[in-house]
N, C-alpha and C positions, 0 to 999 in steps of 0.2 A: 118211817121218818119222823122226825119233829122238828121244829123251828124253836130254838131257844132264844129269847129275846130277854136280855138282862141289861138292866140300868144301874150303872155303878157310879162312884165316886171317880172323878177323872186322874185322881192321884193314885188309884189302883190298877190303872190301865196296864202298865209294864208287868206288875206281879202277875194279874190276871192271863194276859198273853203267854209270858214264860211258862205258867202252870199248865195252859191248855196244850202249849207244845209238849211238856213231858207226858201228858196223858195220851198223845195222839190225835188231838184235835188241832189241825194245821189250818183251817180256813175259818175266817170270821169276817165280818163286815164291822166297821167302827164307825160311829157316826156321832158328832158333837150334838147334844140335847140340852134342853132347858126344861125346867118343870118346878113343881112344888109338890110337896105331901103334906105330914105333919109339921114340917118345918115352917112354913107359910112365907118364906122368903127369909132376908136378913136385913139389918140395919148396918150401915156403912157410913163412912165419913169421906170426904173429899174435899181438900182445902178447907177443913174445919167446919163443913156444911154437913150435917146428917141428911141422909137420904135412905129410903128403903127399896130394896130390889125385891119383887114379888118372883122373881123366877131365879133358880139357881143352876149353876152350871153341872151337867151330868154328862156321861158317856154311854150311848146306848150301844151295845153288841147283839148282833145278829148271827146266829150260830146254828146251821143245819147240821144235823147229824143222825146217824141211823138208830134204830131203837137200841142197840147194845150199848151205845154210846151215852144215852140219855141220863142214866143215874149217875155215872162218874162224872160227866160233865157238870151236871147241877150241884153235887157234893165240893168239886173242886171249886167251881164259882163261889158258891157260899161261904166256903172255908176262907178263900183267898180275899176276897172282895170285901169281907168283915173288918170292920176297924175295932181293935182291942180285943180282948178275950171274948166278952160277950154282945159285940157289934154296938152299935149306936142309932139313933134316929137319923135318917138320911143315909145309910150305907147302900139303900138301893133295893130292887126287887128282881125276880127272876119269874119270867112267864113261858109255859110250854105251849106251843101251838102245833095242832094236828099239820101235817104237811101232806096234800094229795099226792104231789109228782113232782120230780126235779128233772130238769133237761140241760145237758152241757152245750152251751153254744158253740164252743170251738171244738167238738168233736162228735161222736154219736151216742154217746152214753146217756141212759135214761133210767131213772129211779135211783136206787142204792148207789149203782155204779157212778152216777152223775155227782154224788156228794162224797164219794170216797177220796 
């Protein structure tokens, strides 16, 4: 079992969600996030006054999958969340973390069965 943490552009959320459903990944947690990487924030204007924002809005996805879903989940995320054919700075990151155990709170399932 693995926990996939993906940081993506907010505009890509619907497309990623639809793509995950198509490959059989039906459960994920979606969180609003702010951060920066190589972009280092951006300059914006409000009522004619320039200001710099250090943190950019992103969406963090937490997806628990069994080992046989890891590769297809990562490939789908990377393909769908990319902007343009080659992608660009700020498209996001995907992290794969080991997951020791899973328990279903509303039932008796443990392990692989808890995340199916």
